[in-house]
N, C-alpha and C positions, 0 to 999 in steps of 0.2 A: 391521472387516469391510468389504467392500465390495460393495453393490448395485449390480444391473444398471438400466436405463434404466426396466425395466417395474415392477418394483418402487419408485424412484421415483415413478412416474406413478401406481400404486397408492397410494402415500403423501398424492401430493396431491388424491386425491379424497376422502382420510381428514381432510383437513386442511382445505379449504374446500367447505363444505356446497353439494350441487348442483353441485358441477364434474364434467365429463362428460369424460374424457380422450379424445383421438381419435390425435394422435400424439406422442410424445417422441422428444426428441433429449438424447444424452450432449452436456454440458460436461465440458473439462478444466479443473482447479480445479488453483493451486497448492499447495493447503492440504492437509488433512487433511478434506476433503468429497465426500460425492458428490454430483453435480448435475446437474439438467437442466431442459431447458424442453421446457414439458406445452404442446401448443394443444388445447383442450377445443372444443365441437361448434358453439360460435359462433364459432369464428377467436380470441379470447383465447388471449394466451399468457401461461404461469404460471411462473415460475423456485423448484424445491425443492432445498432442500439439506439433508444429512443427514451429522450427523458420523461420522467412522470411528472417533474415540477418543472415550475419556471427555474428554482435553484439550479435544480441539475441539469437544467437546459444551457444556465449559466456557465454553470464547471464546466462542459462538455464543450462548449467554444473554447476554453481557456486550454480545455486539455487539445486539441485539435489543433490550436494556434501553438503550443508548445510540441507537439508532434511534427508539423511543419519544421521545426528548428531541430528536433532530435536526428531528424533522417539523412542530413550531413556528415553528422557525426557517427554514424553508421556506416554511411558508403565509404570514411575514411579509416574505420577501423578504429577508430576510440571509441565506439560504444562494440564491447564484441559480443553482440546481439541483437536481433532483429528488433523493431517496434511496428504496430500498426500504424500503414501509411493509408490514411483514408481515399475511395476510393470514388464515392458521390455521396449525395447528400438528399433527403426529402422532407421538403414542406410538412410541417404537422396543422392541420388543421386551429391547433391550439394556440398556435406560434411554435416557434422555435424549429429546428429541423434532425430528422435523424441521420447518424453518420453510417456508413458501411465501409468495408475494409475487408480484403484478403483475411481468410484463417490462417496462421500463420503455424510453421511446426514446432513441434515437443508436445509433450505430455507433462499436464501438474506437476508439481515437486512433488516426492514421495520422502519425507522428512526422515523417514526410518532406512531410507537407502545410505544417508550420509556414513560417514566412517571418516577414520582419518585417514592422511597422507595426500598424495598430492591429486586426487581422482575429484566427484563432483563437489567437495565441500570446498575444498579451494578455490574452483570455479568462481564458485558464490562470493565467497571472499574478494576475488577479483572484481568481479560483476557489481558489487556494491561499490567497490572502491571505484573502480570508473564511473560511476553514476556521479558520487562525491568528489570528482574531479572538473565535470562539467565547469565551463565558467557562470557565474549566477545570473550573467544577464539573459540567459538562456530561458530563464524562469522568470526574469523581471522582466524581459520583452513581451512575454506571451500574458501579461496581466494574471502573475499569478503570485500568491501571497511572499514578500522577503522580511524575514524577521530578524532583529539584532540578537545576540545570546541574552541578553535580559531581556527583552521585549517577549522572548517564546518562554523562558522563567515564567513572567508574569502570567502568559494565558494557562499557564500549567496550575500557577497557584491560584487563578479564577474558577478552572476548571473542579480544583479541588475544593475550592469553598462553594459551589452548588452544589457538587456529590454532597457535602455534609450538610446540607439546609434539607436535602433529601430524608436523613434520617436513618439509611442504610449503611453508611459505612462504615466498621468497630471503629469505636475509639483509638484501640491500639495501633489499626493500620493508618489512620489522619493521622496520628503524632510523628507514626516512623515516616509518613511523606511529608509532612511540614518540613518535618528536621531537616530532611535530605536539600529539599526545596528553601529552605532556608539558609543551605550551608554555602556562600557563596563562591566557594573557589572553587565547588563541585561544576560550576554553570562558565567557567573559564574557558570559554570553545572557539573554532574559526567557526561561523557560520558556512553549510553548504549545499548547494542542490543536492535533496532527497526526493524518492520517489514519494515516499508518505503512506503505501496503501501494500508495504510488498507483503506477500504470503504464500502459500503455496500454488494458489489458482493463477494469481499472476504471474510465475514464476514457472516456465515452460523448457521443460527439459528432453536430452534426449542421450543416454548414454551417461558419460561422465561430465557433458557440458549443457551452461543454461543457452538452449536455442532463441526464445523470446521472451522479455520481458511486458506484461501488459496494463492494463488500470492506470493514467499517467494522470486521472483528474484530482486527487490530492496531491500532487510535484510543490513542492515549495523551496525555499528556503531557509532553512532551521540545523534542528538538532542533527548531526551525522550518527548520534544514538538511537532514533527513530528506526532510522534501517537497518539497526544490525539487530535489536529489539526481540521481536519474530524468532531471530536464529539463535540467540541464547538461551532463550526461554523456552523454545520447544524444538530444537535439533537435541537428538545423542548429546550426553555430556562427551564422548570421545571425539566428536566432531567440531567440537567448539574453536578448539587449538589450532587448528587447519585453516578452520573462516578466518579467526582473528589474524592466525601470520600471514595468510595469502593479502588479507583486506591491508595490512600495514605496509608491507613489501609495498604492494600498487599504488598508496598514498604516495605523491611528490614529498608535501611537508605535511607530518602529523606529528604535532606538541599538545597531545590529550589527553595528560595521564590519567583520568577520570572517566575516559570512554566507555566502559565495560561496566563501570559501576552505572553510570546514567543510561547504559540502554536496559540494566536489569530491570531500573527505575521506569524507564518505559516499558518494559514489559509489563509490569504491575501497574501502573496507571490506566494500561487499555483495557483494565475492570472498570475504572471511573469512566472512560468512554462510556465504553458498553451501556453501564446503567445508567447515564445521562442520556443517551439514544433510544433507549426504553424508556424512561420517562416524559421527553420533549413529545415524543411519537405517539402515545399513549400505550406502549406495548406491554400489557402485565405480564408476558409470559418472558419478554427480554429483559425484563425488571426482575422476574424471579429467578432468572438462571442468572444474572451478574448479582443478584444477592447470594446466591447458593457459590459461585466462585467466590466472592468475598469471603465469606466464610471457610471456605478449604483455605485461602491463601492467608489467612488469620491463623489458622489453626497450623499451616508449615513453617509459618514465621515462629510461633510459639515453640514448635518442636524443635526446630534448629535453635533457636537462642536456648533451649534446656539442654542443646548435646554442648551447646559450645562450653 
């Protein structure tokens, strides 16, 4: 079900003792959550999230368990950024619960601001590396997925098979991705804790620093390339060297010669996931958008091959 901002504001007052909601603003969420920002009578801002589905409710509970395990790493300075710390919960009539946390500092990352050198791009590299340095038990103990390299490659292959069955993926891209996924040498890496959904809306910045990382529902132990993919694909080209250099310097053990190659592949395979999301949820506009992007990628790859 979908809840109005006013219902979310009411839930926030149930969740946090003494909170008096004055204003509320809806927030668009890419997942299956209703989200709003509530301002109280003292001017403090609160984020309230309520799951729309049973699956989203289960994911929220796992995320809450993970956040409780991340807070000590933030307090100790191991993670150089803040994470949401739940302050209260409100039971939902259909089951599950909404969670409320204080709004955190920072504005969504503007990728066009990234440039070479020791500024925000380098800080992003350090932030991603700090996440990947966390003990895998942090994720495992929260009940979130833990994959070996082979298991994760198998998942990617299964996704590609499902996408191929839709008939919407160009044959050239299917061959390109199958070849990469069947190259066993490419998939020899050490699985690490990954955020799993990094993007401008989850990375809040101020000046040249990352202040907050939100949206941990898709965290897992898997391929470190996943968290770098969006940056290598979308960041200005002159910033990616700074991101990768800072990332490598922050990692204590990194023997992964194919990391960048897999990151670029993961960026392309996001189109597969977007297509499957549209198909599985019956959203024709999402399917059409994914098809357009797949054909754009096909053209770009063909042009690149022609230039080489």
